[in-house]
VODO-331379 format. One line per 5 residues: their letters; for each residue y, z, x of C-alpha. Coordinates in Angstrom, 2 decimals, decimal comma, always signed. Layout:
<recs>
A	Y:Z:X | ...
</recs>
This chain:
<recs>
XXXXX	+0,00:+0,00:+0,00 | +2,37:+0,86:+2,82 | +1,75:-2,55:+4,38 | +2,66:-4,30:+1,13 | +5,94:-2,39:+0,88
XXXXX	+6,77:-3,11:+4,54 | +5,98:-6,83:+4,12 | +8,16:-7,02:+1,00 | +11,08:-5,38:+2,80 | +10,79:-7,77:+5,75
XXXXX	+10,60:-10,74:+3,40 | +13,70:-9,66:+1,46 | +15,64:-9,10:+4,68 | +14,72:-12,57:+5,99 | +15,73:-14,35:+2,77
XXXXX	+19,13:-12,85:+2,17 | +21,24:-11,73:+5,08 | +23,91:-9,17:+4,42 | +27,34:-10,83:+4,50 | +28,44:-8,35:+7,17
XXXXX	+25,77:-9,81:+9,50 | +27,37:-13,27:+9,38 | +29,46:-14,03:+12,48 | +33,23:-13,93:+11,93 | +33,61:-17,54:+13,16
XXXXX	+31,06:-18,70:+10,58 | +32,81:-16,86:+7,73 | +36,20:-18,17:+8,87 | +34,96:-21,78:+8,98 | +33,39:-21,39:+5,55
XXXXX	+36,49:-19,79:+4,00 | +38,70:-22,59:+5,35 | +36,41:-25,31:+3,99 | +35,62:-23,71:+0,63 | +38,54:-21,50:-0,45
XXXXX	+37,75:-19,83:-3,73 | +33,97:-20,25:-3,45 | +32,10:-17,88:-5,76 | +28,71:-16,15:-5,77 | +28,28:-16,67:-2,02
XXXXX	+24,96:-15,59:-0,49 | +24,17:-15,96:+3,19 | +20,94:-16,59:+5,04 | +19,70:-17,82:+8,39 | +18,66:-21,48:+8,27
XXXXX	+17,17:-21,20:+11,76 | +17,87:-19,42:+15,07 | +21,27:-21,10:+15,51 | +22,45:-21,89:+11,96 | +23,72:-19,92:+8,99
XXXXX	+23,50:-21,20:+5,41 | +25,75:-20,22:+2,53 | +24,66:-20,89:-1,04 | +27,53:-20,70:-3,51 | +29,40:-22,11:-6,49
XXXXX	+32,47:-24,26:-5,88 | +34,36:-26,26:-8,51 | +31,60:-25,42:-11,03 | +28,83:-26,93:-8,85 | +26,06:-25,29:-6,84
XXXXX	+26,42:-25,93:-3,11 | +24,82:-25,05:+0,18 | +26,65:-25,33:+3,50 | +25,34:-24,83:+7,02 | +27,29:-23,65:+10,04
XXXXX	+26,34:-23,12:+13,67 | +26,78:-19,56:+14,95 | +30,05:-20,63:+16,62 | +31,51:-21,61:+13,22 | +30,97:-25,37:+13,57
XXXXX	+30,18:-27,00:+10,21 | +26,82:-28,82:+10,17 | +26,09:-29,96:+6,60 | +26,98:-29,48:+2,95 | +24,67:-30,36:+0,06
XXXXX	+25,23:-30,37:-3,68 | +23,54:-31,85:-6,72 | +25,19:-34,47:-8,87 | +24,37:-35,88:-12,30 | +23,02:-39,43:-12,64
XXXXX	+26,36:-40,55:-14,12 | +28,12:-39,41:-10,91 | +26,15:-41,81:-8,70 | +28,57:-44,43:-7,28 | +28,26:-47,95:-8,73
XXXXX	+27,28:-49,47:-5,36 | +24,31:-47,09:-5,13 | +23,31:-47,67:-8,76 | +23,40:-51,43:-8,13 | +21,16:-51,11:-5,07
XXXXX	+18,70:-48,93:-6,99 | +18,59:-51,40:-9,90 | +17,97:-54,35:-7,55 | +15,46:-52,74:-5,17 | +13,68:-50,48:-7,67
XXXXX	+13,77:-52,14:-11,10 | +12,16:-50,02:-13,79 | +12,60:-46,75:-11,88 | +14,37:-43,82:-13,51 | +16,62:-41,40:-11,60
XXXXX	+15,08:-37,91:-11,82 | +17,43:-36,08:-9,47 | +20,38:-36,74:-7,20 | +22,06:-34,88:-4,39 | +24,84:-35,52:-1,91
XXXXX	+24,46:-34,55:+1,75 | +27,64:-34,52:+3,83 | +27,55:-34,18:+7,62 | +30,04:-34,99:+10,39 | +28,36:-38,44:+10,48
XXXXX	+29,22:-39,13:+6,84 | +27,98:-38,85:+3,28 | +24,48:-39,77:+2,12 | +23,22:-39,81:-1,46 | +19,61:-38,66:-1,85
XXXXX	+18,18:-40,00:-5,09 | +14,79:-39,08:-6,55 | +13,34:-41,89:-8,65 | +10,19:-42,40:-10,70 | +8,25:-45,07:-12,54
XXXXX	+4,95:-44,15:-14,15 | +3,15:-41,91:-11,67 | +4,98:-43,33:-8,65 | +7,75:-41,12:-7,30 | +9,99:-41,54:-4,29
XXXXX	+13,19:-40,30:-2,74 | +15,73:-42,82:-1,50 | +18,70:-42,03:+0,75 | +21,69:-44,38:+0,64 | +25,18:-44,59:+2,10
XXXXX	+28,13:-44,63:-0,32 | +28,28:-48,43:-0,13 | +24,67:-48,68:-1,37 | +23,13:-49,43:+2,03 | +19,69:-47,79:+2,21
XXXXX	+19,17:-45,17:+4,91 | +15,50:-44,39:+4,22 | +12,90:-43,95:+1,51 | +9,92:-41,65:+1,18 | +7,04:-41,70:-1,24
XXXXX	+6,59:-38,37:-3,00 | +3,31:-37,78:-1,16 | +5,20:-37,92:+2,15 | +7,60:-35,15:+1,18 | +7,08:-31,47:+1,75
XXXXX	+6,77:-29,16:-1,25 | +10,14:-27,55:-0,50 | +11,88:-30,94:-0,72 | +10,25:-31,56:-4,10 | +11,94:-28,41:-5,36
XXXXX	+15,34:-29,90:-4,50 | +14,71:-32,58:-7,12 | +13,13:-30,94:-10,16 | +11,68:-33,12:-12,93 | +14,09:-34,00:-15,74
</recs>
């Protein structure tokens, strides 16, 4: 029983870092980028990155920062009607008959990429495209990890 309690405490500590544990430079970078963010929770993405999950402008976001405060990536979900026309056109041409089941925007210093989950029948895939509709990559659902599937829940 004691082992179960200890394991649960370790697990909870790993999932949600106390905001006071976040380096000042990380908090400062975050506050400058997302003033007014609400419901902010912090966690360690890996040994050198911090991740904030929060609400901003009525949307759920996640943003990653290096320990020195350097911004790495921001992700947020969008509705199908928010997908830019150039991307919708590419999807219609390259994947006729597919339905959008989830969509997310990933912004990095290199630019913005739209990650779109699509489905037809039993065939599912995730397609990443630049804002102008140029494909970046595609993955069949069987190639994705379970945690990525959770990012695009079924409609």
